[in-house]
PyMOL CGO cylinders between C-alpha atoms (Angstrom):
from pymol import cmd
from pymol.cgo import CYLINDER

trace = [
    CYLINDER, -0.34, 0.00, -0.29, 1.08, 3.71, -1.12, 0.3, 1, 1, 1, 1, 1, 1,
    CYLINDER, 1.08, 3.71, -1.12, 0.94, 6.75, 0.80, 0.3, 1, 1, 1, 1, 1, 1,
    CYLINDER, 0.94, 6.75, 0.80, -1.32, 8.34, -1.93, 0.3, 1, 1, 1, 1, 1, 1,
    CYLINDER, -1.32, 8.34, -1.93, -3.68, 5.12, -0.66, 0.3, 1, 1, 1, 1, 1, 1,
    CYLINDER, -3.68, 5.12, -0.66, -3.61, 6.25, 3.08, 0.3, 1, 1, 1, 1, 1, 1,
    CYLINDER, -3.61, 6.25, 3.08, -4.91, 9.91, 2.08, 0.3, 1, 1, 1, 1, 1, 1,
    CYLINDER, -4.91, 9.91, 2.08, -8.16, 10.56, 1.51, 0.3, 1, 1, 1, 1, 1, 1,
    CYLINDER, -8.16, 10.56, 1.51, -8.58, 13.98, 0.88, 0.3, 1, 1, 1, 1, 1, 1,
    CYLINDER, -8.58, 13.98, 0.88, -12.41, 16.15, 0.40, 0.3, 1, 1, 1, 1, 1, 1,
    CYLINDER, -12.41, 16.15, 0.40, -11.72, 19.65, -0.58, 0.3, 1, 1, 1, 1, 1, 1,
    CYLINDER, -11.72, 19.65, -0.58, -14.68, 21.91, -1.51, 0.3, 1, 1, 1, 1, 1, 1,
    CYLINDER, -14.68, 21.91, -1.51, -14.08, 25.52, -3.07, 0.3, 1, 1, 1, 1, 1, 1,
    CYLINDER, -14.08, 25.52, -3.07, -16.80, 27.80, -1.99, 0.3, 1, 1, 1, 1, 1, 1,
    CYLINDER, -16.80, 27.80, -1.99, -16.61, 30.49, -5.14, 0.3, 1, 1, 1, 1, 1, 1,
    CYLINDER, -16.61, 30.49, -5.14, -19.34, 32.72, -4.46, 0.3, 1, 1, 1, 1, 1, 1,
    CYLINDER, -19.34, 32.72, -4.46, -21.33, 31.83, -7.52, 0.3, 1, 1, 1, 1, 1, 1,
    CYLINDER, -21.33, 31.83, -7.52, -19.23, 33.16, -9.71, 0.3, 1, 1, 1, 1, 1, 1,
    CYLINDER, -19.23, 33.16, -9.71, -16.82, 31.97, -11.93, 0.3, 1, 1, 1, 1, 1, 1,
    CYLINDER, -16.82, 31.97, -11.93, -13.44, 33.33, -13.76, 0.3, 1, 1, 1, 1, 1, 1,
    CYLINDER, -13.44, 33.33, -13.76, -13.49, 33.30, -17.82, 0.3, 1, 1, 1, 1, 1, 1,
    CYLINDER, -13.49, 33.30, -17.82, -10.58, 34.54, -20.10, 0.3, 1, 1, 1, 1, 1, 1,
    CYLINDER, -10.58, 34.54, -20.10, -11.14, 36.32, -23.12, 0.3, 1, 1, 1, 1, 1, 1,
    CYLINDER, -11.14, 36.32, -23.12, -8.04, 36.88, -25.60, 0.3, 1, 1, 1, 1, 1, 1,
    CYLINDER, -8.04, 36.88, -25.60, -7.50, 38.27, -29.05, 0.3, 1, 1, 1, 1, 1, 1,
    CYLINDER, -7.50, 38.27, -29.05, -5.23, 37.34, -31.75, 0.3, 1, 1, 1, 1, 1, 1,
    CYLINDER, -5.23, 37.34, -31.75, -4.12, 39.32, -34.21, 0.3, 1, 1, 1, 1, 1, 1,
    CYLINDER, -4.12, 39.32, -34.21, -4.53, 36.97, -37.22, 0.3, 1, 1, 1, 1, 1, 1,
    CYLINDER, -4.53, 36.97, -37.22, -4.47, 38.22, -40.77, 0.3, 1, 1, 1, 1, 1, 1,
    CYLINDER, -4.47, 38.22, -40.77, -1.25, 40.86, -40.69, 0.3, 1, 1, 1, 1, 1, 1,
    CYLINDER, -1.25, 40.86, -40.69, -1.11, 43.38, -44.15, 0.3, 1, 1, 1, 1, 1, 1,
    CYLINDER, -1.11, 43.38, -44.15, 1.34, 42.90, -46.07, 0.3, 1, 1, 1, 1, 1, 1,
    CYLINDER, 1.34, 42.90, -46.07, 2.85, 45.94, -48.21, 0.3, 1, 1, 1, 1, 1, 1,
    CYLINDER, 2.85, 45.94, -48.21, 2.58, 46.20, -51.95, 0.3, 1, 1, 1, 1, 1, 1,
    CYLINDER, 2.58, 46.20, -51.95, 5.90, 45.90, -53.87, 0.3, 1, 1, 1, 1, 1, 1,
    CYLINDER, 5.90, 45.90, -53.87, 7.05, 49.43, -55.28, 0.3, 1, 1, 1, 1, 1, 1,
    CYLINDER, 7.05, 49.43, -55.28, 9.73, 50.11, -57.92, 0.3, 1, 1, 1, 1, 1, 1,
    CYLINDER, 9.73, 50.11, -57.92, 13.16, 50.75, -56.22, 0.3, 1, 1, 1, 1, 1, 1,
    CYLINDER, 13.16, 50.75, -56.22, 13.44, 54.56, -54.82, 0.3, 1, 1, 1, 1, 1, 1,
    CYLINDER, 13.44, 54.56, -54.82, 15.05, 56.50, -57.51, 0.3, 1, 1, 1, 1, 1, 1,
    CYLINDER, 15.05, 56.50, -57.51, 17.50, 58.23, -54.89, 0.3, 1, 1, 1, 1, 1, 1,
    CYLINDER, 17.50, 58.23, -54.89, 18.50, 57.67, -51.32, 0.3, 1, 1, 1, 1, 1, 1,
    CYLINDER, 18.50, 57.67, -51.32, 16.39, 60.78, -50.05, 0.3, 1, 1, 1, 1, 1, 1,
    CYLINDER, 16.39, 60.78, -50.05, 12.97, 58.69, -51.36, 0.3, 1, 1, 1, 1, 1, 1,
    CYLINDER, 12.97, 58.69, -51.36, 14.42, 55.72, -50.02, 0.3, 1, 1, 1, 1, 1, 1,
    CYLINDER, 14.42, 55.72, -50.02, 14.46, 57.45, -46.39, 0.3, 1, 1, 1, 1, 1, 1,
    CYLINDER, 14.46, 57.45, -46.39, 10.97, 59.31, -47.03, 0.3, 1, 1, 1, 1, 1, 1,
    CYLINDER, 10.97, 59.31, -47.03, 9.47, 55.87, -48.39, 0.3, 1, 1, 1, 1, 1, 1,
    CYLINDER, 9.47, 55.87, -48.39, 11.52, 54.31, -44.57, 0.3, 1, 1, 1, 1, 1, 1,
    CYLINDER, 11.52, 54.31, -44.57, 10.06, 57.28, -42.64, 0.3, 1, 1, 1, 1, 1, 1,
    CYLINDER, 10.06, 57.28, -42.64, 6.06, 57.01, -44.31, 0.3, 1, 1, 1, 1, 1, 1,
    CYLINDER, 6.06, 57.01, -44.31, 6.10, 53.23, -43.39, 0.3, 1, 1, 1, 1, 1, 1,
    CYLINDER, 6.10, 53.23, -43.39, 7.09, 53.25, -40.21, 0.3, 1, 1, 1, 1, 1, 1,
    CYLINDER, 7.09, 53.25, -40.21, 4.61, 56.13, -39.41, 0.3, 1, 1, 1, 1, 1, 1,
    CYLINDER, 4.61, 56.13, -39.41, 1.87, 54.35, -41.61, 0.3, 1, 1, 1, 1, 1, 1,
    CYLINDER, 1.87, 54.35, -41.61, 2.87, 51.17, -38.82, 0.3, 1, 1, 1, 1, 1, 1,
    CYLINDER, 2.87, 51.17, -38.82, 1.75, 53.34, -35.97, 0.3, 1, 1, 1, 1, 1, 1,
    CYLINDER, 1.75, 53.34, -35.97, -1.00, 54.93, -37.23, 0.3, 1, 1, 1, 1, 1, 1,
    CYLINDER, -1.00, 54.93, -37.23, -1.73, 51.26, -37.65, 0.3, 1, 1, 1, 1, 1, 1,
    CYLINDER, -1.73, 51.26, -37.65, -0.75, 50.17, -34.13, 0.3, 1, 1, 1, 1, 1, 1,
    CYLINDER, -0.75, 50.17, -34.13, -2.64, 52.90, -32.41, 0.3, 1, 1, 1, 1, 1, 1,
    CYLINDER, -2.64, 52.90, -32.41, -5.88, 52.15, -34.06, 0.3, 1, 1, 1, 1, 1, 1,
    CYLINDER, -5.88, 52.15, -34.06, -5.88, 48.42, -33.12, 0.3, 1, 1, 1, 1, 1, 1,
    CYLINDER, -5.88, 48.42, -33.12, -5.19, 49.75, -29.62, 0.3, 1, 1, 1, 1, 1, 1,
    CYLINDER, -5.19, 49.75, -29.62, -8.04, 51.00, -29.96, 0.3, 1, 1, 1, 1, 1, 1,
    CYLINDER, -8.04, 51.00, -29.96, -9.96, 48.69, -31.24, 0.3, 1, 1, 1, 1, 1, 1,
    CYLINDER, -9.96, 48.69, -31.24, -8.88, 46.13, -28.50, 0.3, 1, 1, 1, 1, 1, 1,
    CYLINDER, -8.88, 46.13, -28.50, -9.43, 49.17, -26.04, 0.3, 1, 1, 1, 1, 1, 1,
    CYLINDER, -9.43, 49.17, -26.04, -12.86, 49.32, -26.97, 0.3, 1, 1, 1, 1, 1, 1,
    CYLINDER, -12.86, 49.32, -26.97, -13.85, 45.48, -27.03, 0.3, 1, 1, 1, 1, 1, 1,
    CYLINDER, -13.85, 45.48, -27.03, -12.34, 45.32, -23.42, 0.3, 1, 1, 1, 1, 1, 1,
    CYLINDER, -12.34, 45.32, -23.42, -14.64, 48.31, -22.15, 0.3, 1, 1, 1, 1, 1, 1,
    CYLINDER, -14.64, 48.31, -22.15, -17.31, 46.40, -23.53, 0.3, 1, 1, 1, 1, 1, 1,
    CYLINDER, -17.31, 46.40, -23.53, -16.85, 43.29, -22.31, 0.3, 1, 1, 1, 1, 1, 1,
    CYLINDER, -16.85, 43.29, -22.31, -15.77, 44.60, -18.82, 0.3, 1, 1, 1, 1, 1, 1,
    CYLINDER, -15.77, 44.60, -18.82, -19.25, 46.28, -18.61, 0.3, 1, 1, 1, 1, 1, 1,
    CYLINDER, -19.25, 46.28, -18.61, -21.19, 43.15, -19.14, 0.3, 1, 1, 1, 1, 1, 1,
    CYLINDER, -21.19, 43.15, -19.14, -18.78, 41.19, -16.42, 0.3, 1, 1, 1, 1, 1, 1,
    CYLINDER, -18.78, 41.19, -16.42, -19.04, 41.65, -12.15, 0.3, 1, 1, 1, 1, 1, 1,
    CYLINDER, -19.04, 41.65, -12.15, -15.37, 42.84, -12.16, 0.3, 1, 1, 1, 1, 1, 1,
    CYLINDER, -15.37, 42.84, -12.16, -13.01, 42.68, -15.02, 0.3, 1, 1, 1, 1, 1, 1,
    CYLINDER, -13.01, 42.68, -15.02, -9.05, 42.63, -15.59, 0.3, 1, 1, 1, 1, 1, 1,
    CYLINDER, -9.05, 42.63, -15.59, -6.66, 42.79, -18.80, 0.3, 1, 1, 1, 1, 1, 1,
    CYLINDER, -6.66, 42.79, -18.80, -3.25, 41.31, -18.04, 0.3, 1, 1, 1, 1, 1, 1,
    CYLINDER, -3.25, 41.31, -18.04, -0.22, 41.40, -20.29, 0.3, 1, 1, 1, 1, 1, 1,
    CYLINDER, -0.22, 41.40, -20.29, -0.53, 39.80, -22.98, 0.3, 1, 1, 1, 1, 1, 1,
    CYLINDER, -0.53, 39.80, -22.98, 1.40, 36.41, -23.18, 0.3, 1, 1, 1, 1, 1, 1,
    CYLINDER, 1.40, 36.41, -23.18, 4.00, 35.55, -25.75, 0.3, 1, 1, 1, 1, 1, 1,
    CYLINDER, 4.00, 35.55, -25.75, 3.50, 32.24, -28.51, 0.3, 1, 1, 1, 1, 1, 1,
    CYLINDER, 3.50, 32.24, -28.51, 4.78, 29.62, -26.08, 0.3, 1, 1, 1, 1, 1, 1,
    CYLINDER, 4.78, 29.62, -26.08, 2.63, 30.54, -23.07, 0.3, 1, 1, 1, 1, 1, 1,
    CYLINDER, 2.63, 30.54, -23.07, -1.22, 31.10, -25.50, 0.3, 1, 1, 1, 1, 1, 1,
    CYLINDER, -1.22, 31.10, -25.50, 0.23, 28.20, -27.71, 0.3, 1, 1, 1, 1, 1, 1,
    CYLINDER, 0.23, 28.20, -27.71, -0.68, 30.19, -31.00, 0.3, 1, 1, 1, 1, 1, 1,
    CYLINDER, -0.68, 30.19, -31.00, 1.57, 31.95, -33.51, 0.3, 1, 1, 1, 1, 1, 1,
    CYLINDER, 1.57, 31.95, -33.51, -0.78, 35.24, -33.60, 0.3, 1, 1, 1, 1, 1, 1,
    CYLINDER, -0.78, 35.24, -33.60, 0.49, 37.43, -31.78, 0.3, 1, 1, 1, 1, 1, 1,
    CYLINDER, 0.49, 37.43, -31.78, -1.64, 38.54, -28.49, 0.3, 1, 1, 1, 1, 1, 1,
    CYLINDER, -1.64, 38.54, -28.49, -3.47, 41.67, -28.46, 0.3, 1, 1, 1, 1, 1, 1,
    CYLINDER, -3.47, 41.67, -28.46, -5.92, 41.35, -25.33, 0.3, 1, 1, 1, 1, 1, 1,
    CYLINDER, -5.92, 41.35, -25.33, -5.63, 38.78, -22.32, 0.3, 1, 1, 1, 1, 1, 1,
    CYLINDER, -5.63, 38.78, -22.32, -8.16, 39.49, -20.18, 0.3, 1, 1, 1, 1, 1, 1,
    CYLINDER, -8.16, 39.49, -20.18, -10.38, 38.27, -17.21, 0.3, 1, 1, 1, 1, 1, 1,
    CYLINDER, -10.38, 38.27, -17.21, -14.02, 38.54, -16.08, 0.3, 1, 1, 1, 1, 1, 1,
    CYLINDER, -14.02, 38.54, -16.08, -15.40, 37.69, -13.17, 0.3, 1, 1, 1, 1, 1, 1,
    CYLINDER, -15.40, 37.69, -13.17, -19.47, 35.98, -13.62, 0.3, 1, 1, 1, 1, 1, 1,
    CYLINDER, -19.47, 35.98, -13.62, -22.31, 35.13, -11.96, 0.3, 1, 1, 1, 1, 1, 1,
    CYLINDER, -22.31, 35.13, -11.96, -23.27, 31.87, -13.03, 0.3, 1, 1, 1, 1, 1, 1,
    CYLINDER, -23.27, 31.87, -13.03, -26.57, 33.70, -14.21, 0.3, 1, 1, 1, 1, 1, 1,
    CYLINDER, -26.57, 33.70, -14.21, -24.51, 36.19, -16.41, 0.3, 1, 1, 1, 1, 1, 1,
    CYLINDER, -24.51, 36.19, -16.41, -22.98, 33.24, -19.49, 0.3, 1, 1, 1, 1, 1, 1,
    CYLINDER, -22.98, 33.24, -19.49, -25.65, 33.60, -21.89, 0.3, 1, 1, 1, 1, 1, 1,
    CYLINDER, -25.65, 33.60, -21.89, -25.87, 37.20, -21.89, 0.3, 1, 1, 1, 1, 1, 1,
    CYLINDER, -25.87, 37.20, -21.89, -21.57, 37.46, -21.21, 0.3, 1, 1, 1, 1, 1, 1,
    CYLINDER, -21.57, 37.46, -21.21, -20.89, 35.03, -24.45, 0.3, 1, 1, 1, 1, 1, 1,
    CYLINDER, -20.89, 35.03, -24.45, -23.23, 36.94, -26.46, 0.3, 1, 1, 1, 1, 1, 1,
    CYLINDER, -23.23, 36.94, -26.46, -21.43, 40.27, -25.75, 0.3, 1, 1, 1, 1, 1, 1,
    CYLINDER, -21.43, 40.27, -25.75, -17.95, 37.98, -26.57, 0.3, 1, 1, 1, 1, 1, 1,
    CYLINDER, -17.95, 37.98, -26.57, -20.16, 37.22, -30.22, 0.3, 1, 1, 1, 1, 1, 1,
    CYLINDER, -20.16, 37.22, -30.22, -20.53, 40.87, -31.28, 0.3, 1, 1, 1, 1, 1, 1,
    CYLINDER, -20.53, 40.87, -31.28, -17.32, 41.91, -30.30, 0.3, 1, 1, 1, 1, 1, 1,
    CYLINDER, -17.32, 41.91, -30.30, -15.81, 38.85, -31.85, 0.3, 1, 1, 1, 1, 1, 1,
    CYLINDER, -15.81, 38.85, -31.85, -18.06, 40.35, -35.26, 0.3, 1, 1, 1, 1, 1, 1,
    CYLINDER, -18.06, 40.35, -35.26, -16.53, 43.96, -34.78, 0.3, 1, 1, 1, 1, 1, 1,
    CYLINDER, -16.53, 43.96, -34.78, -13.21, 43.04, -34.60, 0.3, 1, 1, 1, 1, 1, 1,
    CYLINDER, -13.21, 43.04, -34.60, -12.87, 40.35, -36.93, 0.3, 1, 1, 1, 1, 1, 1,
    CYLINDER, -12.87, 40.35, -36.93, -12.83, 43.14, -40.38, 0.3, 1, 1, 1, 1, 1, 1,
    CYLINDER, -12.83, 43.14, -40.38, -9.97, 44.33, -38.48, 0.3, 1, 1, 1, 1, 1, 1,
    CYLINDER, -9.97, 44.33, -38.48, -8.31, 40.82, -38.69, 0.3, 1, 1, 1, 1, 1, 1,
    CYLINDER, -8.31, 40.82, -38.69, -8.56, 39.91, -35.15, 0.3, 1, 1, 1, 1, 1, 1,
    CYLINDER, -8.56, 39.91, -35.15, -9.56, 37.08, -34.15, 0.3, 1, 1, 1, 1, 1, 1,
    CYLINDER, -9.56, 37.08, -34.15, -11.62, 36.43, -30.05, 0.3, 1, 1, 1, 1, 1, 1,
    CYLINDER, -11.62, 36.43, -30.05, -10.97, 33.41, -27.97, 0.3, 1, 1, 1, 1, 1, 1,
    CYLINDER, -10.97, 33.41, -27.97, -12.62, 32.33, -25.07, 0.3, 1, 1, 1, 1, 1, 1,
    CYLINDER, -12.62, 32.33, -25.07, -11.37, 30.13, -22.27, 0.3, 1, 1, 1, 1, 1, 1,
    CYLINDER, -11.37, 30.13, -22.27, -13.23, 29.02, -18.69, 0.3, 1, 1, 1, 1, 1, 1,
    CYLINDER, -13.23, 29.02, -18.69, -14.32, 28.36, -16.89, 0.3, 1, 1, 1, 1, 1, 1,
    CYLINDER, -14.32, 28.36, -16.89, -11.96, 28.88, -14.43, 0.3, 1, 1, 1, 1, 1, 1,
    CYLINDER, -11.96, 28.88, -14.43, -12.25, 28.95, -10.26, 0.3, 1, 1, 1, 1, 1, 1,
    CYLINDER, -12.25, 28.95, -10.26, -12.57, 32.89, -9.35, 0.3, 1, 1, 1, 1, 1, 1,
    CYLINDER, -12.57, 32.89, -9.35, -9.18, 34.36, -8.36, 0.3, 1, 1, 1, 1, 1, 1,
    CYLINDER, -9.18, 34.36, -8.36, -9.97, 38.21, -9.97, 0.3, 1, 1, 1, 1, 1, 1,
    CYLINDER, -9.97, 38.21, -9.97, -11.16, 39.46, -6.82, 0.3, 1, 1, 1, 1, 1, 1,
    CYLINDER, -11.16, 39.46, -6.82, -9.75, 39.02, -3.78, 0.3, 1, 1, 1, 1, 1, 1,
    CYLINDER, -9.75, 39.02, -3.78, -9.06, 35.13, -4.28, 0.3, 1, 1, 1, 1, 1, 1,
    CYLINDER, -9.06, 35.13, -4.28, -11.19, 31.96, -3.61, 0.3, 1, 1, 1, 1, 1, 1,
    CYLINDER, -11.19, 31.96, -3.61, -11.48, 30.13, -0.43, 0.3, 1, 1, 1, 1, 1, 1,
    CYLINDER, -11.48, 30.13, -0.43, -11.02, 26.34, -0.35, 0.3, 1, 1, 1, 1, 1, 1,
    CYLINDER, -11.02, 26.34, -0.35, -12.16, 24.64, 2.85, 0.3, 1, 1, 1, 1, 1, 1,
    CYLINDER, -12.16, 24.64, 2.85, -12.29, 20.71, 3.19, 0.3, 1, 1, 1, 1, 1, 1,
    CYLINDER, -12.29, 20.71, 3.19, -10.49, 17.94, 5.30, 0.3, 1, 1, 1, 1, 1, 1,
    CYLINDER, -10.49, 17.94, 5.30, -7.81, 15.20, 5.01, 0.3, 1, 1, 1, 1, 1, 1,
    CYLINDER, -7.81, 15.20, 5.01, -8.36, 12.73, 6.60, 0.3, 1, 1, 1, 1, 1, 1,
    CYLINDER, -8.36, 12.73, 6.60, -5.31, 10.25, 6.76, 0.3, 1, 1, 1, 1, 1, 1,
    CYLINDER, -5.31, 10.25, 6.76, -6.37, 6.34, 6.90, 0.3, 1, 1, 1, 1, 1, 1,
    CYLINDER, -6.37, 6.34, 6.90, -4.59, 2.92, 7.32, 0.3, 1, 1, 1, 1, 1, 1,
    CYLINDER, -4.59, 2.92, 7.32, -6.89, -0.22, 6.94, 0.3, 1, 1, 1, 1, 1, 1,
    CYLINDER, -6.89, -0.22, 6.94, -9.80, 2.09, 6.36, 0.3, 1, 1, 1, 1, 1, 1,
    CYLINDER, -9.80, 2.09, 6.36, -9.36, 3.74, 9.97, 0.3, 1, 1, 1, 1, 1, 1,
    CYLINDER, -9.36, 3.74, 9.97, -9.18, 7.45, 10.19, 0.3, 1, 1, 1, 1, 1, 1,
    CYLINDER, -9.18, 7.45, 10.19, -6.30, 7.99, 12.28, 0.3, 1, 1, 1, 1, 1, 1,
    CYLINDER, -6.30, 7.99, 12.28, -5.67, 12.05, 11.68, 0.3, 1, 1, 1, 1, 1, 1,
    CYLINDER, -5.67, 12.05, 11.68, -8.39, 14.15, 10.61, 0.3, 1, 1, 1, 1, 1, 1,
    CYLINDER, -8.39, 14.15, 10.61, -7.50, 18.09, 9.81, 0.3, 1, 1, 1, 1, 1, 1,
    CYLINDER, -7.50, 18.09, 9.81, -9.34, 21.12, 8.82, 0.3, 1, 1, 1, 1, 1, 1,
    CYLINDER, -9.34, 21.12, 8.82, -8.16, 22.78, 6.29, 0.3, 1, 1, 1, 1, 1, 1,
    CYLINDER, -8.16, 22.78, 6.29, -8.65, 26.46, 4.90, 0.3, 1, 1, 1, 1, 1, 1,
    CYLINDER, -8.65, 26.46, 4.90, -6.86, 27.98, 2.19, 0.3, 1, 1, 1, 1, 1, 1,
    CYLINDER, -6.86, 27.98, 2.19, -6.86, 31.15, 0.72, 0.3, 1, 1, 1, 1, 1, 1,
    CYLINDER, -6.86, 31.15, 0.72, -5.88, 32.16, -2.75, 0.3, 1, 1, 1, 1, 1, 1,
    CYLINDER, -5.88, 32.16, -2.75, -5.67, 35.92, -3.73, 0.3, 1, 1, 1, 1, 1, 1,
    CYLINDER, -5.67, 35.92, -3.73, -3.22, 38.26, -5.39, 0.3, 1, 1, 1, 1, 1, 1,
    CYLINDER, -3.22, 38.26, -5.39, -0.72, 38.91, -3.35, 0.3, 1, 1, 1, 1, 1, 1,
    CYLINDER, -0.72, 38.91, -3.35, -1.54, 42.41, -3.24, 0.3, 1, 1, 1, 1, 1, 1,
    CYLINDER, -1.54, 42.41, -3.24, -5.30, 41.81, -1.71, 0.3, 1, 1, 1, 1, 1, 1,
    CYLINDER, -5.30, 41.81, -1.71, -3.38, 39.73, 1.37, 0.3, 1, 1, 1, 1, 1, 1,
    CYLINDER, -3.38, 39.73, 1.37, -1.82, 40.95, 4.70, 0.3, 1, 1, 1, 1, 1, 1,
    CYLINDER, -1.82, 40.95, 4.70, 0.13, 39.38, 7.28, 0.3, 1, 1, 1, 1, 1, 1,
    CYLINDER, 0.13, 39.38, 7.28, -2.31, 38.63, 10.00, 0.3, 1, 1, 1, 1, 1, 1,
    CYLINDER, -2.31, 38.63, 10.00, -4.48, 37.72, 6.95, 0.3, 1, 1, 1, 1, 1, 1,
    CYLINDER, -4.48, 37.72, 6.95, -7.10, 38.64, 4.23, 0.3, 1, 1, 1, 1, 1, 1,
    CYLINDER, -7.10, 38.64, 4.23, -6.89, 42.70, 4.51, 0.3, 1, 1, 1, 1, 1, 1,
    CYLINDER, -6.89, 42.70, 4.51, -7.49, 45.64, 2.59, 0.3, 1, 1, 1, 1, 1, 1,
    CYLINDER, -7.49, 45.64, 2.59, -6.04, 45.94, -0.72, 0.3, 1, 1, 1, 1, 1, 1,
    CYLINDER, -6.04, 45.94, -0.72, -2.52, 47.47, -0.37, 0.3, 1, 1, 1, 1, 1, 1,
    CYLINDER, -2.52, 47.47, -0.37, -1.88, 49.85, -3.03, 0.3, 1, 1, 1, 1, 1, 1,
]
cmd.load_cgo(trace, "trace")
């Protein structure tokens, strides 16, 4: 009999009727530059390079505005939302650049209306060469944390030897004080 056979674990997660859904936006269609005739001079070459850089920056700001508006629309239909830094392809598992990495806390009853908003956002960003991906549900960590409670019972030959009560708080570090859950730190 192994040590794992000796331990029975019963854990109940109390989430207060909420779950967390992740919404990511990826840039799937990158516009390509049209091939032009070679520049007639060094000055023309530099002018084209400068104009191309300005065009890229203008497009980047436009995409950033579209993504910001999409996030704000999603956040309005959630109990709480957070926008995290985009993940690189090693974490996202996609070659497409991630433009939005957001998490949204929803009451269980708000799932259908939220998914309708996600569909509206998806239709809005599609002409911009972007796609929306939703993941979840996840345990709700963005709104202060989750309390995990339960019992650990150590048994040998079906005889309970040790009973341990468990209360574990999973929360962002800025929400936890030294004495336990406290006021949010700035």
